C-alpha positions as CSV (number, residue, x, y, z in Angstrom):
1,M,-51.0,-18.7,-27.1
2,S,-53.3,-20.6,-24.8
3,R,-52.4,-18.3,-22.0
4,I,-53.3,-15.3,-24.1
5,R,-56.6,-16.8,-25.0
6,A,-57.3,-17.6,-21.3
7,D,-56.5,-14.1,-20.3
8,A,-58.7,-12.7,-23.0
9,R,-61.5,-15.0,-21.9
10,R,-61.2,-13.8,-18.3
11,R,-61.3,-10.2,-19.4
12,R,-64.4,-10.8,-21.4
13,T,-66.0,-12.5,-18.4
14,A,-65.1,-9.7,-16.1
15,V,-66.5,-7.1,-18.4
16,G,-69.6,-9.2,-18.9
17,L,-70.2,-9.3,-15.2
18,Q,-70.0,-5.6,-14.7
19,A,-73.6,-5.0,-15.9
20,P,-75.3,-7.6,-13.7
21,A,-73.2,-6.3,-10.8
22,L,-74.6,-2.8,-11.4
23,T,-78.1,-4.3,-11.8
24,L,-77.7,-6.0,-8.5
25,T,-76.6,-2.8,-6.8
26,L,-79.6,-0.8,-8.3
27,A,-82.0,-3.6,-7.3
28,A,-80.6,-3.6,-3.7
29,V,-81.0,0.2,-3.5
30,L,-84.5,-0.2,-5.0
31,V,-85.5,-2.6,-2.2
32,L,-84.2,-0.3,0.5
33,A,-86.0,2.6,-1.2
34,A,-89.3,0.7,-1.3
35,Y,-89.3,0.7,2.5
36,T,-88.6,4.4,2.5
37,G,-91.3,5.7,0.2
38,R,-92.2,6.4,-3.4
39,Y,-90.0,9.5,-3.6
40,A,-86.9,7.4,-2.8
41,V,-88.0,4.8,-5.4
42,A,-88.5,7.7,-7.9
43,A,-84.9,8.8,-7.2
44,V,-83.6,5.4,-8.2
45,V,-85.9,5.4,-11.3
46,V,-84.5,8.8,-12.3
47,I,-81.0,7.4,-12.2
48,A,-82.0,4.6,-14.5
49,Q,-83.8,7.0,-16.9
50,L,-80.7,9.2,-17.1
51,V,-78.6,6.2,-18.0
52,L,-81.0,5.2,-20.7
53,A,-81.1,8.8,-22.0
54,A,-77.3,9.0,-22.2
55,A,-76.9,5.5,-23.7
56,P,-74.7,5.1,-26.8
57,A,-76.4,4.4,-30.1
58,P,-77.4,0.8,-30.7
59,R,-75.5,-1.2,-33.3
60,D,-77.0,-0.2,-36.6
61,R,-75.3,0.1,-40.0
62,N,-78.0,2.6,-41.1
63,L,-76.7,5.1,-38.5
64,A,-73.6,5.9,-40.6
65,S,-73.9,9.6,-39.8
66,P,-72.1,10.6,-36.6
67,V,-74.8,13.2,-36.0
68,A,-77.6,10.6,-36.3
69,A,-75.9,8.6,-33.6
70,R,-75.0,11.5,-31.4
71,A,-76.3,11.1,-27.9
72,V,-77.7,14.7,-27.7
73,T,-80.4,13.8,-30.3
74,R,-81.6,11.1,-27.9
75,F,-80.9,12.6,-24.5
76,A,-83.2,15.6,-24.7
77,P,-86.3,13.7,-26.0
78,V,-85.9,10.8,-23.5
79,A,-85.2,13.2,-20.6
80,A,-88.2,15.3,-21.5
81,G,-90.6,12.4,-21.7
82,C,-89.3,10.8,-18.5
83,S,-89.6,14.1,-16.6
84,I,-93.3,14.4,-17.5
85,A,-94.0,10.8,-16.7
86,D,-92.2,11.1,-13.3
87,A,-94.0,14.3,-12.4
88,L,-97.5,13.0,-13.3
89,T,-96.8,9.8,-11.3
90,L,-95.7,11.6,-8.2
91,W,-98.1,14.6,-8.5
92,P,-101.1,13.6,-10.5
93,G,-103.1,16.4,-8.9
94,V,-101.5,19.0,-11.1
95,L,-104.1,18.0,-13.8
96,D,-107.1,18.2,-11.5
97,G,-110.0,20.0,-13.2
98,P,-113.3,21.4,-11.9
99,A,-114.9,19.4,-9.1
100,G,-111.8,17.3,-8.7
101,T,-112.0,15.7,-12.1
102,N,-108.7,14.3,-13.5
103,P,-108.1,13.1,-17.0
104,L,-105.5,10.6,-15.8
105,A,-108.0,8.8,-13.6
106,A,-110.2,8.3,-16.7
107,A,-107.2,7.0,-18.6
108,G,-106.4,4.2,-16.1
109,G,-104.5,5.9,-13.3
110,A,-101.7,8.4,-12.9
111,T,-98.9,6.3,-14.5
112,F,-100.7,4.7,-17.4
113,G,-102.6,7.9,-18.1
114,G,-99.3,9.9,-17.9
115,V,-97.7,7.6,-20.5
116,V,-99.6,9.3,-23.3
117,P,-98.4,12.9,-22.8
118,A,-94.9,11.6,-21.9
119,V,-94.6,9.6,-25.1
120,A,-96.0,12.5,-27.1
121,A,-93.3,14.7,-25.6
122,V,-90.6,12.1,-26.6
123,V,-91.9,12.1,-30.2
124,L,-92.2,15.9,-30.5
125,V,-88.8,16.7,-29.0
126,A,-87.2,13.9,-31.1
127,L,-88.6,15.3,-34.3
128,F,-87.4,18.8,-33.3
129,A,-83.9,17.4,-32.5
130,Q,-83.8,15.8,-35.9
131,M,-84.9,19.0,-37.6
132,L,-81.8,20.7,-36.1
133,R,-79.4,18.4,-37.9
134,R,-77.3,19.8,-40.6
135,D,-75.9,16.6,-42.2
136,G,-78.7,15.8,-44.7
137,R,-80.5,13.8,-42.0
138,R,-79.0,10.5,-43.1
139,G,-80.4,7.6,-41.1
140,L,-83.4,9.7,-40.0
141,V,-85.9,6.8,-39.6
142,P,-83.7,4.4,-37.6
143,A,-82.4,7.3,-35.4
144,L,-85.9,8.5,-34.7
145,S,-87.4,5.1,-34.1
146,Q,-84.6,4.1,-31.7
147,T,-85.0,7.4,-29.8
148,V,-88.7,6.8,-29.4
149,A,-88.2,3.2,-28.4
150,V,-85.7,4.2,-25.7
151,G,-88.0,7.0,-24.6
152,V,-91.0,4.6,-24.2
153,V,-88.9,2.2,-22.1
154,G,-87.6,5.1,-20.0
155,V,-91.1,6.5,-19.5
156,L,-92.5,3.1,-18.4
157,A,-89.7,2.8,-15.8
158,C,-91.7,5.2,-13.6
159,S,-94.1,2.3,-12.9
160,W,-91.7,1.3,-10.0
161,A,-92.8,4.3,-8.0
162,A,-96.5,3.9,-8.9
163,A,-96.4,0.2,-7.8
164,L,-96.0,1.3,-4.2
165,E,-99.4,2.9,-4.1
166,P,-101.8,-0.2,-4.2
167,R,-102.1,-2.2,-1.0
168,G,-99.4,-4.9,-1.0
169,G,-97.4,-3.0,-3.7
170,R,-94.3,-2.9,-1.6
171,A,-94.0,-6.7,-1.5
172,V,-94.5,-6.9,-5.2
173,V,-91.8,-4.3,-5.8
174,V,-89.3,-6.1,-3.4
175,I,-90.0,-9.5,-5.0
176,A,-89.5,-8.1,-8.5
177,A,-86.3,-6.3,-7.7
178,V,-84.7,-9.3,-6.1
179,T,-85.8,-11.6,-8.9
180,V,-84.3,-9.2,-11.5
181,A,-81.0,-9.2,-9.7
182,V,-80.9,-13.0,-9.4
183,A,-81.9,-13.6,-13.0
184,A,-79.5,-10.9,-14.4
185,L,-76.6,-12.3,-12.5
186,I,-77.2,-15.9,-13.5
187,S,-78.0,-15.2,-17.2
188,A,-74.7,-13.3,-17.6
189,L,-72.5,-16.2,-16.4
190,P,-70.4,-18.1,-18.9
191,G,-71.9,-21.3,-20.2
192,P,-74.6,-22.7,-22.4
193,R,-77.2,-20.0,-22.9
194,W,-80.2,-22.2,-22.8
195,L,-79.0,-23.8,-19.5
196,L,-78.4,-20.5,-17.9
197,V,-81.8,-19.2,-18.9
198,A,-83.5,-22.3,-17.5
199,F,-81.5,-21.9,-14.3
200,A,-82.4,-18.2,-14.1
201,L,-86.1,-19.0,-14.5
202,G,-86.0,-21.6,-11.8
203,A,-84.0,-19.4,-9.5
204,G,-86.3,-16.4,-10.1
205,A,-89.4,-18.6,-9.3
206,G,-87.7,-19.9,-6.2
207,A,-86.6,-16.5,-5.0
208,A,-90.1,-15.1,-5.5
209,V,-91.7,-18.0,-3.5
210,A,-89.2,-17.5,-0.7
211,L,-89.8,-13.8,-0.5
212,A,-93.5,-14.1,-0.8
213,A,-93.4,-16.4,2.3
214,V,-91.4,-13.7,4.2
215,V,-93.3,-10.6,3.2
216,G,-96.7,-12.3,2.8
217,S,-97.6,-11.7,-0.8
218,G,-100.1,-14.3,-2.1
219,P,-100.0,-18.0,-2.6
220,A,-96.8,-19.8,-3.6
221,P,-98.0,-20.8,-7.2
222,Y,-98.8,-17.2,-8.0
223,A,-95.5,-16.1,-6.6
224,A,-93.6,-18.8,-8.6
225,A,-95.3,-17.7,-11.9
226,Y,-94.6,-14.1,-11.1
227,G,-91.0,-14.8,-10.4
228,A,-90.5,-16.9,-13.5
229,F,-92.1,-14.2,-15.7
230,V,-90.0,-11.4,-14.3
231,A,-86.9,-13.6,-14.7
232,A,-87.8,-14.3,-18.4
233,L,-88.2,-10.6,-19.1
234,T,-84.9,-10.0,-17.4
235,C,-83.2,-12.5,-19.7
236,V,-84.7,-11.0,-22.8
237,A,-83.7,-7.5,-21.7
238,G,-80.2,-8.9,-21.0
239,V,-79.9,-10.2,-24.5
240,V,-81.0,-6.8,-26.0
241,G,-78.5,-5.0,-23.7
242,R,-75.6,-7.3,-24.7
243,R,-76.3,-6.6,-28.4
244,W,-76.8,-2.9,-27.9
245,G,-73.4,-1.8,-29.2
246,S,-70.0,-3.1,-30.3
247,D,-68.2,-1.5,-27.3
248,A,-68.8,-3.7,-24.2
249,R,-67.6,-1.0,-21.8
250,R,-69.8,1.8,-23.2
251,R,-72.9,-0.3,-23.1
252,V,-72.5,-1.4,-19.5
253,G,-74.9,1.2,-18.1
254,V,-77.8,0.5,-20.5
255,E,-77.2,-3.2,-20.1
256,A,-77.5,-2.8,-16.3
257,V,-80.7,-0.7,-16.2
258,L,-82.6,-2.1,-19.2
259,P,-83.9,-5.2,-17.2
260,L,-85.3,-2.9,-14.5
261,A,-86.9,-0.6,-17.0
262,V,-88.5,-3.4,-19.0
263,V,-89.9,-5.2,-16.0
264,A,-91.4,-2.0,-14.4
265,P,-94.9,-1.8,-16.1
266,F,-95.5,-5.5,-15.3
267,V,-94.6,-4.9,-11.7
268,L,-97.3,-2.2,-11.6
269,V,-99.9,-4.5,-13.2
270,A,-99.1,-7.1,-10.6
271,A,-99.4,-4.6,-7.8
272,M,-102.8,-3.5,-9.1
273,A,-104.1,-7.0,-9.5
Protein backbone atom coordinates (compact mmCIF):
# COMPACT_ATOMS: atom_id res chain seq x y z
CA MET A 1 0.00 0.00 0.00
CA SER A 2 2.79 2.41 0.87
CA ARG A 3 4.47 1.65 -2.45
CA ILE A 4 1.24 2.41 -4.32
CA ARG A 5 0.91 5.72 -2.49
CA ALA A 6 4.54 6.57 -3.22
CA ASP A 7 4.06 5.79 -6.92
CA ALA A 8 0.90 7.90 -7.06
CA ARG A 9 2.74 10.77 -5.36
CA ARG A 10 5.58 10.55 -7.87
CA ARG A 11 3.13 10.58 -10.77
CA ARG A 12 1.38 13.65 -9.39
CA THR A 13 4.72 15.39 -8.97
CA ALA A 14 5.77 14.52 -12.52
CA VAL A 15 2.50 15.83 -13.94
CA GLY A 16 2.74 18.94 -11.77
CA LEU A 17 6.19 19.75 -13.15
CA GLN A 18 5.11 19.52 -16.79
CA ALA A 19 3.57 23.01 -16.77
CA PRO A 20 6.60 24.81 -15.25
CA ALA A 21 8.83 22.91 -17.67
CA LEU A 22 6.77 24.28 -20.56
CA THR A 23 6.87 27.74 -18.99
CA LEU A 24 10.64 27.46 -18.78
CA THR A 25 10.81 26.47 -22.45
CA LEU A 26 8.59 29.34 -23.57
CA ALA A 27 10.55 31.80 -21.43
CA ALA A 28 13.83 30.61 -22.96
CA VAL A 29 12.41 31.01 -26.47
CA LEU A 30 11.12 34.44 -25.47
CA VAL A 31 14.59 35.52 -24.34
CA LEU A 32 16.11 34.38 -27.62
CA ALA A 33 13.32 36.09 -29.56
CA ALA A 34 13.92 39.35 -27.67
CA TYR A 35 17.37 39.55 -29.26
CA THR A 36 15.87 38.85 -32.69
CA GLY A 37 13.10 41.42 -32.83
CA ARG A 38 9.50 42.11 -31.97
CA TYR A 39 8.17 39.89 -34.75
CA ALA A 40 9.92 36.89 -33.21
CA VAL A 41 8.51 37.83 -29.80
CA ALA A 42 5.07 38.22 -31.39
CA ALA A 43 5.34 34.67 -32.75
CA VAL A 44 5.90 33.35 -29.22
CA VAL A 45 2.99 35.45 -27.99
CA VAL A 46 0.70 34.02 -30.68
CA ILE A 47 1.53 30.50 -29.48
CA ALA A 48 0.58 31.43 -25.93
CA GLN A 49 -2.62 33.09 -27.12
CA LEU A 50 -3.66 30.03 -29.12
CA VAL A 51 -3.10 27.84 -26.08
CA LEU A 52 -5.31 30.15 -24.01
CA ALA A 53 -7.97 30.21 -26.72
CA ALA A 54 -8.05 26.39 -26.85
CA ALA A 55 -7.92 25.96 -23.07
CA PRO A 56 -10.47 23.62 -21.46
CA ALA A 57 -13.32 25.14 -19.50
CA PRO A 58 -12.45 26.12 -15.92
CA ARG A 59 -13.88 24.07 -13.10
CA ASP A 60 -17.38 25.47 -12.59
CA ARG A 61 -20.51 23.61 -11.52
CA ASN A 62 -22.62 26.23 -13.34
CA LEU A 63 -21.28 25.01 -16.69
CA ALA A 64 -23.31 21.82 -16.58
CA SER A 65 -24.17 22.11 -20.25
CA PRO A 66 -21.53 20.52 -22.52
CA VAL A 67 -22.26 23.19 -25.13
CA ALA A 68 -21.56 25.98 -22.62
CA ALA A 69 -18.21 24.41 -21.84
CA ARG A 70 -17.35 23.61 -25.46
CA ALA A 71 -14.02 25.09 -26.54
CA VAL A 72 -15.40 26.52 -29.80
CA THR A 73 -17.50 29.06 -27.89
CA ARG A 74 -14.25 30.43 -26.44
CA PHE A 75 -11.72 29.84 -29.22
CA ALA A 76 -13.31 32.13 -31.82
CA PRO A 77 -13.81 35.15 -29.48
CA VAL A 78 -10.37 34.88 -27.89
CA ALA A 79 -8.64 34.32 -31.22
CA ALA A 80 -10.46 37.28 -32.79
CA GLY A 81 -9.51 39.67 -30.00
CA CYS A 82 -5.91 38.51 -29.86
CA SER A 83 -5.54 38.86 -33.63
CA ILE A 84 -6.70 42.49 -33.50
CA ALA A 85 -4.43 43.29 -30.55
CA ASP A 86 -1.40 41.70 -32.21
CA ALA A 87 -2.05 43.48 -35.51
CA LEU A 88 -2.44 46.89 -33.87
CA THR A 89 0.69 46.31 -31.78
CA LEU A 90 2.85 45.37 -34.76
CA TRP A 91 1.30 47.71 -37.32
CA PRO A 92 -0.29 50.69 -35.51
CA GLY A 93 -0.03 52.73 -38.71
CA VAL A 94 -3.09 51.00 -40.18
CA LEU A 95 -5.22 53.47 -38.21
CA ASP A 96 -3.35 56.58 -39.30
CA GLY A 97 -5.76 59.37 -40.19
CA PRO A 98 -5.31 62.76 -41.87
CA ALA A 99 -2.00 64.51 -41.23
CA GLY A 100 -0.62 61.43 -39.48
CA THR A 101 -3.14 61.44 -36.63
CA ASN A 102 -3.63 58.11 -34.90
CA PRO A 103 -6.34 57.35 -32.32
CA LEU A 104 -4.07 54.81 -30.63
CA ALA A 105 -1.51 57.47 -29.81
CA ALA A 106 -4.16 59.51 -28.03
CA ALA A 107 -5.24 56.42 -26.09
CA GLY A 108 -1.81 55.74 -24.62
CA GLY A 109 0.12 53.93 -27.32
CA ALA A 110 -0.41 51.14 -29.80
CA THR A 111 -0.81 48.35 -27.27
CA PHE A 112 -2.94 50.02 -24.60
CA GLY A 113 -4.98 51.82 -27.25
CA GLY A 114 -5.45 48.58 -29.16
CA VAL A 115 -6.79 46.80 -26.09
CA VAL A 116 -10.12 48.60 -26.39
CA PRO A 117 -11.09 47.40 -29.91
CA ALA A 118 -9.59 43.97 -29.18
CA VAL A 119 -11.63 43.46 -26.00
CA ALA A 120 -14.70 44.81 -27.80
CA ALA A 121 -14.18 42.15 -30.48
CA VAL A 122 -13.90 39.46 -27.79
CA VAL A 123 -17.20 40.54 -26.24
CA LEU A 124 -19.07 40.83 -29.54
CA VAL A 125 -17.87 37.49 -30.94
CA ALA A 126 -18.52 35.79 -27.58
CA LEU A 127 -22.11 37.10 -27.59
CA PHE A 128 -22.58 35.90 -31.17
CA ALA A 129 -21.17 32.46 -30.28
CA GLN A 130 -23.59 32.16 -27.36
CA MET A 131 -26.48 33.19 -29.62
CA LEU A 132 -25.73 30.19 -31.85
CA ARG A 133 -26.22 27.72 -29.00
CA ARG A 134 -29.26 25.46 -29.20
CA ASP A 135 -29.33 24.03 -25.68
CA GLY A 136 -31.36 26.71 -23.93
CA ARG A 137 -28.17 28.64 -23.13
CA ARG A 138 -27.78 27.11 -19.69
CA GLY A 139 -24.82 28.61 -17.83
CA LEU A 140 -24.80 31.63 -20.14
CA VAL A 141 -23.41 34.16 -17.66
CA PRO A 142 -20.47 32.07 -16.35
CA ALA A 143 -19.61 30.86 -19.86
CA LEU A 144 -19.63 34.40 -21.24
CA SER A 145 -17.71 35.89 -18.32
CA GLN A 146 -15.04 33.21 -18.48
CA THR A 147 -14.63 33.70 -22.22
CA VAL A 148 -14.23 37.45 -21.82
CA ALA A 149 -11.78 36.99 -18.92
CA VAL A 150 -9.60 34.61 -20.94
CA GLY A 151 -9.85 36.95 -23.91
CA VAL A 152 -8.66 39.96 -21.91
CA VAL A 153 -5.67 38.02 -20.58
CA GLY A 154 -4.83 36.83 -24.08
CA VAL A 155 -5.16 40.33 -25.51
CA LEU A 156 -2.81 41.79 -22.90
CA ALA A 157 -0.20 39.13 -23.72
CA CYS A 158 0.75 41.17 -26.80
CA SER A 159 2.47 43.57 -24.38
CA TRP A 160 5.60 41.40 -24.62
CA ALA A 161 6.15 42.52 -28.21
CA ALA A 162 5.35 46.16 -27.44
CA ALA A 163 7.79 46.19 -24.51
CA LEU A 164 10.72 45.94 -26.94
CA GLU A 165 9.98 49.35 -28.43
CA PRO A 166 11.07 51.68 -25.56
CA ARG A 167 14.75 52.21 -24.95
CA GLY A 168 15.99 49.51 -22.60
CA GLY A 169 12.89 47.41 -23.21
CA ARG A 170 14.85 44.36 -24.25
CA ALA A 171 16.55 44.14 -20.86
CA VAL A 172 13.18 44.45 -19.11
CA VAL A 173 11.75 41.64 -21.24
CA VAL A 174 14.72 39.35 -20.61
CA ILE A 175 14.65 39.93 -16.85
CA ALA A 176 10.89 39.31 -16.67
CA ALA A 177 11.04 36.12 -18.78
CA VAL A 178 13.81 34.59 -16.70
CA THR A 179 12.11 35.59 -13.44
CA VAL A 180 8.83 34.00 -14.56
CA ALA A 181 10.63 30.76 -15.40
CA VAL A 182 12.44 30.67 -12.04
CA ALA A 183 9.36 31.48 -9.98
CA ALA A 184 7.13 29.04 -11.88
CA LEU A 185 9.58 26.20 -11.40
CA ILE A 186 10.09 26.85 -7.69
CA SER A 187 6.42 27.39 -6.83
CA ALA A 188 5.45 24.08 -8.47
CA LEU A 189 7.82 21.97 -6.34
CA PRO A 190 6.33 19.75 -3.63
CA GLY A 191 6.49 21.20 -0.14
CA PRO A 192 4.88 23.82 2.11
CA ARG A 193 3.23 26.35 -0.17
CA TRP A 194 4.11 29.43 1.88
CA LEU A 195 7.76 28.41 2.01
CA LEU A 196 7.90 27.81 -1.74
CA VAL A 197 6.28 31.17 -2.45
CA ALA A 198 8.75 32.96 -0.19
CA PHE A 199 11.63 31.13 -1.86
CA ALA A 200 10.22 32.01 -5.31
CA LEU A 201 10.02 35.71 -4.40
CA GLY A 202 13.59 35.71 -3.13
CA ALA A 203 14.87 33.79 -6.13
CA GLY A 204 13.00 36.10 -8.49
CA ALA A 205 14.49 39.18 -6.87
CA GLY A 206 17.97 37.65 -6.91
CA ALA A 207 17.68 36.62 -10.56
CA ALA A 208 16.50 40.11 -11.53
CA VAL A 209 19.41 41.76 -9.71
CA ALA A 210 21.92 39.42 -11.32
CA LEU A 211 20.50 39.93 -14.80
CA ALA A 212 20.26 43.69 -14.32
CA ALA A 213 23.98 43.73 -13.55
CA VAL A 214 24.68 41.80 -16.75
CA VAL A 215 22.39 43.64 -19.17
CA GLY A 216 22.62 47.02 -17.43
CA SER A 217 19.01 47.72 -16.48
CA GLY A 218 18.85 50.15 -13.58
CA PRO A 219 19.89 50.10 -9.92
CA ALA A 220 19.82 46.87 -7.92
CA PRO A 221 16.97 47.91 -5.54
CA TYR A 222 14.65 48.62 -8.45
CA ALA A 223 15.61 45.35 -10.12
CA ALA A 224 14.97 43.43 -6.89
CA ALA A 225 11.53 44.99 -6.47
CA TYR A 226 10.73 44.31 -10.12
CA GLY A 227 11.83 40.69 -9.85
CA ALA A 228 9.88 40.09 -6.64
CA PHE A 229 6.74 41.62 -8.17
CA VAL A 230 7.00 39.49 -11.31
CA ALA A 231 7.60 36.39 -9.17
CA ALA A 232 4.54 37.20 -7.05
CA LEU A 233 2.36 37.52 -10.17
CA THR A 234 3.78 34.24 -11.43
CA CYS A 235 2.85 32.47 -8.20
CA VAL A 236 -0.70 33.88 -8.32
CA ALA A 237 -1.10 32.83 -11.96
CA GLY A 238 0.24 29.39 -11.06
CA VAL A 239 -2.42 28.95 -8.38
CA VAL A 240 -5.13 29.94 -10.87
CA GLY A 241 -3.70 27.56 -13.46
CA ARG A 242 -3.57 24.62 -11.05
CA ARG A 243 -7.23 25.19 -10.16
CA TRP A 244 -8.32 25.65 -13.77
CA GLY A 245 -9.82 22.22 -14.24
CA SER A 246 -10.11 18.78 -12.70
CA ASP A 247 -7.96 17.06 -15.35
CA ALA A 248 -4.32 17.89 -14.64
CA ARG A 249 -3.13 16.72 -18.06
CA ARG A 250 -5.63 18.85 -20.02
CA ARG A 251 -4.82 22.03 -18.10
CA VAL A 252 -1.04 21.77 -18.56
CA GLY A 253 -1.04 24.17 -21.50
CA VAL A 254 -3.03 26.95 -19.87
CA GLU A 255 -1.13 26.48 -16.61
CA ALA A 256 2.13 26.95 -18.53
CA VAL A 257 1.24 30.10 -20.49
CA LEU A 258 -0.93 31.86 -17.90
CA PRO A 259 2.03 33.30 -15.90
CA LEU A 260 3.57 34.78 -19.05
CA ALA A 261 0.24 36.28 -20.12
CA VAL A 262 -0.55 37.78 -16.71
CA VAL A 263 2.89 39.36 -16.35
CA ALA A 264 2.92 40.87 -19.86
CA PRO A 265 1.19 44.25 -19.27
CA PHE A 266 3.34 44.97 -16.23
CA VAL A 267 6.44 44.25 -18.30
CA LEU A 268 5.29 46.90 -20.76
CA VAL A 269 4.68 49.40 -17.96
CA ALA A 270 8.18 48.74 -16.60
CA ALA A 271 9.70 49.17 -20.05
CA MET A 272 7.91 52.51 -20.53
CA ALA A 273 8.92 53.82 -17.09
